[in-house]
VEXDRENBA-123168 format. One line per 5 residues: number of its first residue (from 1); their letters; for each residue y, z, x of C-alpha. Coordinates in nm, 2 decimals, decimal comma. Layout:
<vexlos>
NUM> A> Y Z X | ...
</vexlos>
This chain:
<vexlos>
1> MLDFG> 11,03 11,72 8,14 | 10,79 11,43 8,13 | 10,62 11,61 8,45 | 10,48 11,87 8,20 | 10,42 11,67 7,90
6> RSDDP> 10,48 11,67 7,53 | 10,24 11,72 7,26 | 10,23 11,68 6,87 | 9,99 11,98 6,87 | 10,19 12,30 6,86
11> HVQAQ> 9,90 12,51 7,03 | 9,90 12,25 7,33 | 10,28 12,24 7,33 | 10,28 12,63 7,35 | 10,09 12,61 7,67
16> LDRLS> 10,28 12,31 7,81 | 10,60 12,52 7,77 | 10,44 12,80 7,98 | 10,36 12,53 8,24 | 10,71 12,41 8,24
21> GLSIQ> 10,82 12,75 8,40 | 10,61 12,67 8,69 | 10,73 12,47 9,02 | 10,59 12,13 9,05 | 10,48 12,22 9,39
26> RGRLE> 10,58 12,52 9,61 | 10,80 12,46 9,92 | 10,51 12,48 10,15 | 10,16 12,36 10,09 | 9,88 12,62 10,13
31> LDAIR> 9,52 12,69 9,96 | 9,56 13,07 9,91 | 9,67 13,08 9,57 | 9,42 12,81 9,44 | 9,14 13,02 9,60
36> ELMAR> 9,24 13,33 9,44 | 9,27 13,15 9,10 | 8,93 13,02 9,13 | 8,78 13,36 9,21 | 8,95 13,52 8,92
41> LGNPH> 8,79 13,24 8,70 | 8,46 13,28 8,84 | 8,48 13,00 9,11 | 8,40 12,72 8,87 | 8,45 12,46 9,16
46> RKLPP> 8,10 12,58 9,28 | 7,95 12,48 8,95 | 8,04 12,12 8,93 | 7,83 11,80 8,92 | 7,86 11,61 9,26
51> VFHVS> 8,21 11,52 9,32 | 8,38 11,20 9,46 | 8,69 11,31 9,64 | 8,95 11,04 9,70 | 9,28 11,08 9,89
56> GTNGK> 9,53 10,81 10,01 | 9,90 10,71 9,97 | 9,85 10,42 9,74 | 9,54 10,30 9,55 | 9,35 10,65 9,52
61> GSTCA> 9,39 10,64 9,15 | 9,27 10,28 9,12 | 8,98 10,38 9,35 | 8,90 10,66 9,11 | 8,91 10,43 8,82
66> FLRAM> 8,66 10,19 9,00 | 8,44 10,49 9,08 | 8,43 10,60 8,71 | 8,36 10,25 8,57 | 8,08 10,18 8,81
71> LEAQG> 7,91 10,53 8,75 | 7,96 10,49 8,38 | 7,79 10,14 8,40 | 7,50 10,29 8,55 | 7,47 10,53 8,24
76> LRVHV> 7,61 10,84 8,39 | 7,85 11,09 8,23 | 8,15 11,15 8,44 | 8,43 11,40 8,47 | 8,74 11,27 8,60
81> TISPH> 9,09 11,44 8,71 | 9,39 11,23 8,79 | 9,76 11,27 8,83 | 10,01 11,21 8,72 | 9,97 11,16 8,35
86> LVRYN> 10,16 10,86 8,20 | 10,21 10,98 7,82 | 9,99 11,28 7,74 | 9,89 11,57 7,96 | 9,54 11,53 7,84
91> ERIRL> 9,50 11,23 8,07 | 9,46 11,47 8,35 | 9,13 11,59 8,24 | 8,86 11,35 8,12 | 8,53 11,52 8,03
96> AGELI> 8,20 11,32 8,01 | 8,40 11,00 7,94 | 8,66 11,12 7,69 | 9,00 11,27 7,74 | 9,00 11,64 7,66
101> SDEAL> 9,09 11,70 7,32 | 9,38 11,91 7,21 | 9,16 12,17 7,04 | 8,99 12,23 7,39 | 9,29 12,18 7,59
106> APLLA> 9,52 12,46 7,45 | 9,27 12,75 7,49 | 9,17 12,62 7,84 | 9,53 12,63 7,97 | 9,59 12,96 7,81
111> EVLDA> 9,28 13,11 7,99 | 9,40 12,96 8,33 | 9,77 13,07 8,29 | 9,66 13,41 8,18 | 9,43 13,44 8,49
116> SEGLS> 9,71 13,31 8,72 | 9,95 13,60 8,63 | 10,11 13,74 8,95 | 9,98 13,45 9,16 | 10,29 13,22 9,11
121> PSFFE> 10,09 12,91 9,12 | 10,23 12,56 9,10 | 10,19 12,32 8,79 | 9,92 12,13 9,00 | 9,74 12,43 9,09
126> VTIAA> 9,70 12,54 8,72 | 9,61 12,19 8,63 | 9,33 12,16 8,88 | 9,19 12,51 8,80 | 9,18 12,41 8,45
131> SFLAF> 9,01 12,07 8,52 | 8,76 12,24 8,75 | 8,70 12,52 8,48 | 8,64 12,25 8,21 | 8,41 12,06 8,43
136> SRVPA> 8,18 12,35 8,50 | 8,13 12,40 8,14 | 8,07 12,06 7,99 | 7,75 11,88 8,10 | 7,80 11,57 8,30
141> DACVV> 7,64 11,40 8,60 | 7,92 11,33 8,84 | 8,30 11,41 8,90 | 8,57 11,20 9,03 | 8,86 11,40 9,17
146> EVGLG> 9,19 11,24 9,29 | 9,40 11,42 9,54 | 9,73 11,52 9,41 | 9,96 11,54 9,73 | 9,82 11,49 10,08
151> GRLDA> 9,47 11,63 10,12 | 9,44 11,89 10,38 | 9,63 12,16 10,19 | 9,60 12,01 9,82 | 9,49 12,22 9,55
156> TNVLE> 9,18 11,98 9,52 | 9,07 12,07 9,87 | 8,93 12,41 9,73 | 8,61 12,21 9,69 | 8,35 12,30 9,92
161> PDAIA> 8,10 12,06 10,11 | 7,80 12,14 9,87 | 8,00 12,00 9,59 | 8,08 11,68 9,73 | 7,88 11,35 9,74
166> ACGIA> 8,14 11,16 9,93 | 8,50 11,14 10,02 | 8,72 10,83 10,06 | 9,07 10,77 10,17 | 9,27 10,47 10,02
171> ALGID> 9,57 10,30 10,16 | 9,82 10,48 10,40 | 10,19 10,49 10,40 | 10,49 10,73 10,44 | 10,55 10,94 10,11
176> HEKFL> 10,64 11,28 10,01 | 10,79 11,34 10,36 | 10,92 11,68 10,26 | 10,56 11,81 10,23 | 10,34 11,59 10,45
181> LAPDD> 10,58 11,57 10,74 | 10,69 11,93 10,75 | 10,68 12,10 11,09 | 10,35 12,28 11,15 | 10,11 12,37 11,44
186> GVPDD> 9,84 12,16 11,56 | 9,94 11,83 11,38 | 10,02 11,49 11,53 | 10,38 11,40 11,62 | 10,36 11,03 11,51
191> PMARI> 10,46 11,02 11,15 | 10,18 10,78 11,03 | 9,92 10,96 11,24 | 10,03 11,28 11,06 | 9,98 11,12 10,73
196> AFEKA> 9,63 11,01 10,82 | 9,58 11,37 10,94 | 9,69 11,52 10,61 | 9,48 11,27 10,40 | 9,17 11,32 10,62
201> GIAKH> 9,20 11,69 10,56 | 8,94 11,65 10,26 | 8,67 11,55 10,50 | 8,38 11,81 10,50 | 8,07 11,87 10,72
206> GVPLV> 7,77 11,64 10,64 | 7,98 11,46 10,36 | 8,03 11,10 10,41 | 8,40 11,00 10,48 | 8,46 10,64 10,39
211> TMGKR> 8,79 10,48 10,50 | 8,98 10,15 10,50 | 8,89 10,10 10,88 | 9,11 9,84 11,06 | 9,33 9,80 10,77
216> YPQQC> 9,52 10,12 10,90 | 9,73 10,13 11,18 | 9,54 10,23 11,49 | 9,71 10,57 11,52 | 9,58 10,64 11,17
221> RAAIA> 9,23 10,54 11,26 | 9,23 10,76 11,56 | 9,37 11,06 11,37 | 9,10 11,02 11,09 | 8,83 10,96 11,36
226> QISRS> 8,93 11,30 11,53 | 8,91 11,48 11,20 | 8,58 11,32 11,13 | 8,44 11,44 11,45 | 8,59 11,78 11,44
231> VGAPM> 8,43 11,87 11,10 | 8,11 11,68 11,14 | 8,17 11,43 10,85 | 7,99 11,11 10,92 | 8,27 10,83 10,91
236> VELPM> 8,21 10,49 10,73 | 8,47 10,21 10,80 | 8,52 9,95 10,55 | 8,44 9,61 10,70 | 8,74 9,34 10,71
241> DAEEE> 8,50 9,10 10,48 | 8,41 9,38 10,24 | 8,59 9,21 9,96 | 8,37 8,91 9,97 | 8,13 9,09 9,77
246> LSGIA> 8,35 9,08 9,48 | 8,36 8,69 9,46 | 8,28 8,58 9,12 | 8,38 8,91 8,95 | 8,70 8,89 8,74
251> LPLQG> 8,89 9,19 8,84 | 9,10 9,32 8,56 | 9,34 9,49 8,80 | 9,57 9,25 8,96 | 9,64 9,20 9,32
256> QHQKQ> 9,46 9,16 9,66 | 9,49 9,53 9,73 | 9,27 9,61 9,42 | 9,00 9,43 9,58 | 9,02 9,66 9,87
261> NAALA> 9,04 9,97 9,63 | 8,73 9,84 9,47 | 8,54 9,77 9,80 | 8,63 10,12 9,89 | 8,48 10,26 9,58
266> IAMLR> 8,17 10,06 9,63 | 8,12 10,18 9,99 | 8,18 10,54 9,88 | 7,89 10,50 9,61 | 7,68 10,33 9,89
271> SQSTF> 7,73 10,61 10,14 | 7,59 10,89 9,94 | 7,22 10,96 9,83 | 7,28 11,16 9,52 | 7,30 10,86 9,28
276> AIGKD> 7,13 10,51 9,29 | 7,39 10,24 9,16 | 7,24 9,93 9,09 | 7,41 9,58 9,15 | 7,44 9,51 8,81
281> AIRHG> 7,62 9,86 8,75 | 7,86 9,77 9,02 | 7,94 9,42 8,90 | 7,97 9,54 8,54 | 8,18 9,84 8,62
286> IASVR> 8,43 9,64 8,86 | 8,47 9,38 8,57 | 8,55 9,64 8,30 | 8,77 9,88 8,49 | 9,10 9,99 8,32
291> WPARM> 9,39 10,16 8,50 | 9,72 10,16 8,31 | 10,06 10,07 8,47 | 9,91 9,94 8,79 | 10,02 9,57 8,77
296> QRLSV> 9,93 9,59 8,39 | 10,02 9,30 8,17 | 10,15 9,45 7,86 | 10,02 9,36 7,52 | 10,22 9,22 7,24
301> GPLVG> 10,41 9,52 7,11 | 10,70 9,69 6,95 | 10,89 9,71 7,29 | 10,82 9,38 7,47 | 10,75 9,15 7,16
306> TKQVW> 10,57 8,83 7,30 | 10,74 8,83 7,64 | 10,53 8,81 7,94 | 10,59 9,17 8,08 | 10,42 9,32 8,37
311> LDGGH> 10,43 9,71 8,43 | 10,37 9,88 8,77 | 10,45 10,25 8,85 | 10,49 10,17 9,22 | 10,78 10,34 9,41
316> NPNAG> 10,72 10,33 9,77 | 10,73 10,05 10,05 | 10,34 10,02 10,03 | 10,39 9,92 9,65 | 10,65 9,69 9,74
321> AMLGP> 10,43 9,53 10,00 | 10,18 9,46 9,71 | 10,42 9,34 9,46 | 10,60 9,09 9,68 | 10,28 8,87 9,75
326> FFAGQ> 10,20 8,90 9,38 | 10,52 8,73 9,26 | 10,59 8,52 9,55 | 10,68 8,15 9,45 | 10,81 8,24 9,10
331> RIHLI> 11,13 8,38 8,96 | 11,12 8,72 8,76 | 11,37 8,95 8,60 | 11,32 9,32 8,75 | 11,39 9,62 8,53
336> IGMLD> 11,39 9,92 8,77 | 11,40 10,30 8,72 | 11,34 10,48 9,06 | 11,40 10,86 9,14 | 11,70 10,91 9,35
341> AKDPA> 11,45 11,08 9,61 | 11,29 10,73 9,68 | 11,42 10,43 9,89 | 11,58 10,17 9,65 | 11,50 9,89 9,89
346> ALTKP> 11,12 9,98 9,89 | 11,07 9,74 9,61 | 11,36 9,51 9,57 | 11,34 9,41 9,95 | 10,98 9,27 9,93
351> LSGSL> 11,07 9,10 9,60 | 11,41 8,98 9,69 | 11,29 8,60 9,71 | 11,17 8,63 9,35 | 11,45 8,81 9,16
356> ASITA> 11,64 8,62 8,90 | 11,80 8,96 8,79 | 11,80 9,34 8,84 | 11,86 9,58 8,57 | 11,86 9,95 8,65
361> VPVPG> 11,76 10,21 8,40 | 11,74 10,57 8,39 | 11,40 10,75 8,40 | 11,39 10,99 8,13 | 11,41 11,36 8,23
366> HDAHG> 11,47 11,29 8,60 | 11,75 11,22 8,85 | 11,74 10,84 8,93 | 11,93 10,58 9,12 | 12,20 10,41 8,96
371> PEAFV> 12,28 10,05 8,96 | 12,49 10,07 9,27 | 12,17 10,14 9,47 | 12,04 9,80 9,39 | 12,24 9,51 9,51
376> GAKAE> 12,35 9,29 9,21 | 12,21 9,52 8,96 | 12,34 9,58 8,62 | 12,29 9,89 8,42 | 12,15 9,96 8,08
381> PDVPS> 12,11 10,29 7,91 | 11,72 10,24 7,85 | 11,44 9,99 7,87 | 11,47 9,85 7,52 | 11,83 9,76 7,59
386> AIATL> 11,74 9,61 7,91 | 11,48 9,39 7,77 | 11,71 9,31 7,46 | 11,99 9,19 7,71 | 11,76 8,95 7,93
391> PQDGL> 11,82 8,57 7,89 | 11,57 8,39 7,69 | 11,45 8,18 7,97 | 11,08 8,25 7,96 | 11,08 8,42 8,30
396> PVLIA> 10,82 8,70 8,35 | 10,97 9,07 8,34 | 10,86 9,33 8,57 | 10,92 9,70 8,48 | 10,87 9,91 8,80
401> GSLYL> 11,00 10,20 8,99 | 10,84 10,52 8,87 | 10,50 10,63 8,68 | 10,74 10,85 8,48 | 10,92 10,54 8,35
406> AGEVL> 10,59 10,35 8,32 | 10,47 10,62 8,08 | 10,77 10,59 7,87 | 10,71 10,21 7,86 | 10,37 10,25 7,75
411> RLNDE> 10,47 10,49 7,48 | 10,72 10,26 7,35 | 10,48 9,98 7,33 | 10,21 10,17 7,16 | 9,97 10,14 7,45
416> IPD> 9,89 10,50 7,49 | 9,61 10,56 7,75 | 9,28 10,66 7,61
</vexlos>
């Protein structure tokens, strides 16, 4: 399964095999297991450099990428943990600027898995424990931590106020309904307000909480404000004109939404007092950011040849709302692989005015929608076959629908994230 990763290193693979015996996520989110696991490991989450903690439905990974780029442009060493990985599990743990090596990863995972015996932790809980343990042992100046699922009961929320420099909430939308909309006491009834409530659960007393402000529906703003007041987290709302600061900077990440993510990251840096980040570092960091499989123009390679091919891991309505405007006014060929738990119209409806063709492909190792889920789609057994059968008409190609599919595409095109 691509969730757990594959490695050419037999020692790493042995630990990934142990990980594969764990659930992706337990049926109900809670923090008891991760807290106990942290205690068994010596509470490494209390020994970290200052943390920037980011939640949200869409854009939290990009926001983390912008944070890392600007902090590093200031000359700081930065630890990062993100999810999911695209090609190699190592992508989930970046130590002082470099992906964790196989030599360090194998014993790290073994130590955490050994310590977790009897706890029945999830895959993600072990991963976060390993990340924080590694972060506590390798010198660095700051950490950037992406929430995995939700926020309030996500494993990363084991972090305590003293460890955190700033929290941020990226764009909000309905996703992971099984977990984030599950019945619970003391939560909002409105679905979007509930999503905001869960994402804002990372708020901590005395720690700035930076939000997208009026870009959220009113019920989301109200839910976040209530959480902010209840825990004593000073709230900073991103002004509607915040993106104007980015004028004159060529953002490597495509789409208007990435300007909002960059503005959120800048506001997070300015909200805290631990680090002074200069204007030059902000501009250089924004201009140099890299974040694979988010509206990424693929390079010439063995999979795509010289075709104009775009890759995006988006799979929900928020992603569709971003893709639609990007391709408005032009015709494209869509190659889509989407998990069968996702809404097949999430991407095809916003893109309907641009679609010259739709080709449905499987998502390796996962249950995915067949061609019947997409109106007018044909089927191909894999992405190479889908590309090979496209007409030679010069139209751009978009490959989208799943980050798991995106990882396979990057692997096939020799664009392994580093």
